[in-house]
Every structure is written in C-alpha cells, then in structure tokens.
Residue, then its C-alpha position, 0 to 999 in steps of 0.5 A: m590312560k585316556r578312556v574313550l567310551s563308544g556310544w550313540l551320537a545322542v549320548a555324545v550330544v548330551l555330554v557336550l551340550g548338557t554342560t555349563d562349560s561346553r568343553a569339559q566337566g568333572f567326571m566324578d559327578g555321576d555322568d559316566p557310570l561306564l568308566t572303568l578306572p585303571d589299576l596302578f601298582i606302585i613299587i617304591d625303592t627302599s634300598g639303603s641309598m634312599g636314605w642318602t642325600k638331603f633336599s630342601c622340601g616342604q613349605p618355606r617356614n619362618a625367616c632366619t639368618a642362621h641355621a640355629e634359628c630353625e626349629h628343627y635344626a638340632a634334630g637334623y632336618e631343618l636349615c636356614v636356606d636363603n633366609r628362610c627355614s627349610l625342611q630337609c628330606d632324604r630320598k625316601e622322605a622326598v618320595r613320601m612327600v611327592l606321593t602324599g603331600t607337601f610337608t608343613d612340619s616334619p618330614w619324618n611323618c605325614e601328620n602335617q601335610l598339604e593334600d597336594g601329593v600325586l595320590d591326592i590329586y589322582k585319587e578319584y581317577i586311578r585305583f592304587g596298590f603299593a609295595t616296597f622292596d623285599n631285599n632281605t632273604y633272612i626275613p622270610e615273613w616279608d616274602y611274597g609270591d611263588d619264588s620261594a619254591a625256587g629258593q628265592m626270597q626277594g622282590i616285594k614285601t607281602r601283606g603283613d604288620f611291618a613297614g612297607r607292606l603290600v597294599d592291595l588295589v582294593d580293600p577286600a572289606v570294602p572293595d568299592n571304596f577306592l578312596a578309603n583304599n587310597l588312604r591305606v596306600q598313603t599311610e604305608a607310603c609314609r612308613t617306608t624305610a631305607s636299607g639293603g639292596t635293589p632287587l629290580a628284577a625280583a620286584l617286577y617278577d613278584a608284580n607279575y605274579y601279583f596281577e595274576n593272583w591278587e584277586a584270588e589271594i584276597e577273595y575278591d572278584d573284580p567284575l571289570s577285571g577283563c577290561r580294566p587297564k593295568y600298570v606298574i610304576l617302578m621307582s628306583d634310585g639305583v640299578e639292579s643289585w643281583p638279578g640271579w634266578y630272575v634273569s634281569a629287570v629288562h626280562q621281567a618288564s618284558q614279561l609284564f608287558a607281554a601279559g598286558v601290564p605296561v611298566f613305567v619307570v621313574g628314576f631318582g638320580g642323575e644321567s648315569l642312571a638313566g640308561p639302565l632304567n630306560a632299558i627297563a621302560a623300553a622293555g615294559g612298553t613305555g619308551a623311557a624312564l622319567m628322571g628326577e634329581d630333586v623333589n620338584e623333578l620327581r613330582q613332575a616325573f610321577s605326574g607325567v606317568l599318571e597323566s600318561i595313564l589317563e591320556g595314553s590312548t584314544s579311540r572313537t565311536n563308529l562314524v555315523s553319516q546322514m545324507s542331505h537330500l538338498t545338496g546331495e552331500s553326506y556328513a560323517y559325525d565322529t564322536s569321542f569321550a576322553i579323560s584328562m587332568n590337564n583341563g582341570q575338570g576331568w573329562e572332555g567330549s567331542i563331536r566333529r562333522i566331516r563333509v563327504t562327497d563324490e565329486d567325480g561320480d565314481g561311487i567312492p566317497e571323498w572325505d573333505t578334511s578341509n571342511v570339518i566342524d568341531f562342535a565343541d569349538v563352535l559352542a565354546g565360542q558362543s555365549p552361554s545363553r545361545r548354547 
C-alpha cells in the first residue's frame, strides 16, 4: 500500500529539498523511521494440477540444433527452443521462479538463480509470510487452526518439518530482521510439491484465523499491529474442490475483508478460471483476480499485486495556509509522502501551493485550482546548483 505520512510542512521541505534528486530517493536509507511496513501472507496452490503443463523458463542457455544437445534433456527438463537450450518448468516450478528468482540451471531447486524474484525485489518494503495447501485429511500433523474441532482438517499447512510448511510474518527469534525472514520464506517456496485438491475456502478460513492468532502462537507482540496494513494473496490454478463446512471461498474472502484484510487473487490459467477467481477477489475487496498463462504473465500478476499494496492508498497532511499581507491573497500548502517501486528509488515527497482568494467578498474562500504550484516540478526543472 502507498503509505503517506502526515507531518509538519517543515518536515516535508526537508524530505524534498534535501535530496540529490528532488523527486525521490530510496526509503531504506534511514530517512523514514515512522514507516510501517505492510504484512502480506502468501498462500500458494499445491494441488496436483500444479505439476502439469511445461513452460520455457529461466535464462536461455547454450546454442543447439536438437534437444539431445541440451544438458538436461535426458532428465526431462530442458529442450532446444529456437536454437537455444531452454529449461522447462511445470506450474509449481514456474511459481517458484517468479517468487524466488530466474533459474540459471535446474528448476528443481533454487541453488542457481538470479535475485530477481518478487520476494527479492520487494524484500525491503513488505513483511512476507507464506503457506501452502493442506489438502490431505489423512495427515493430521499438517493441520492448522481451530477447524479440526469441527472435524475439518483442510486449509493451510501448519508450522513443522515438512515441505510447504507455514512461515510466519516474522521469525520469533529475531522479529526485527525481516530480511532474514524473507530468506526463510524463499527457502520454503523452493520446497513446494504438487498433489491433492484445491481447498480455497478452507485456506482462506485458516488465513483469517492466522491473522487473529499468530502473534500469540509465536509469543510475539508487534507494537505497530494496530496500524500495520495486512493483506492476503491467494494464488491458484483451479477452482474450489470441496467448500463443505467452510461455505465458499467467496464467503471466506468476505470475512477476511470485513476483518480489515483485503484478499488479492492471482490465477494461473486461462479465461475459464477468471470468473470464479474474480468473485473471490471482489469479495476480498480487491476487484478482480490478476491472471497469467505463462511465466512472464504470472510475474506481471504478482508484481501488480505488490505494487498495488505499495501504491494503493493516499492521504495527505492537513492543509496549512499563510496570508500574504501584500496582496490580500492566501496560499494553502498541501504536503504528502508516498512509497512506490515504479520510480525505481523508493519514495516520493510532494509539496503543492494552492492559491486561495475571496474575490466576491462574501467571506467564503475560493480555491484557484488553475494556479497550483508543485514544488517538485519546479525543483526538477532546475539545475542541481540552484536547488
């Protein structure tokens, strides 16, 4: 979410005028100690269909004229495509790469990758948690939450020593080191498997339970919990398998949204999947699902969600006005502070001056919106020596 910090005009002046680039700078440089990073709980589909469909993925490798010339062809995960050896990923491996980085060797693990996954790119801006489907009622040690009391053992996997286990939003041993926790999330994202069904409603039910209970479960007290934005991403390549006791994924998404946790939905599939997933996103307060049918589109979908979280809302400081005794005019000063990855630097500050008059003498001020000065635009047009 775009976070905007209210403050005094003088603070905003320092933020804008004190930078080499008058429009933006990286916000992890210590200039914004009041920033509250959002929490994002990612739920990844690990149903059997996530092992289907092969995509070209990773960096192009050596030149070739036949499949047999590719190093990993015999192992079944490299083909000659357009005269270049190309790694082949199934859906779970494609998600793994989008989250943790482009593969340079095998898609089966994350030992050889670029640091260009969405978890890498946004690691300084968002606190991530991670979970995968618990879709096997015959493995009770996977079960998370309170639904087992009603005879239900589906949803997301709990913490434990197994693939796809729950990773909390912070490591209770070092709760302030969210970069180290990001590595824990990436490690678990690289261990996902594919089997069983698609318990979307149960997973969202467990996500709601998680946000209500996770701090007590790991004995952690977040001093900023009351003002920290919270979100869920549900990524799926299919529709609900068996809602049953959980009513429906739409119902559970609406429950999360009512609790102040919007639900984003990323779909890995074609148009036939969009309708059901759109309904979940709408109930979760995020409008519609973001869809992808290949690795690049899936990366764009995840990036779109994360950018929406950073940029999704704006507020401003209270307007400050000062009368000019020479002209009888008044000016209102509007300041704001916003976070975005789109500018490539981290945050932007803005100060605008708006002319206010009482030309008809009725005592009611008129705002002259045709006479607005944005000081960032002014400074951006000046040489550095004049700023």
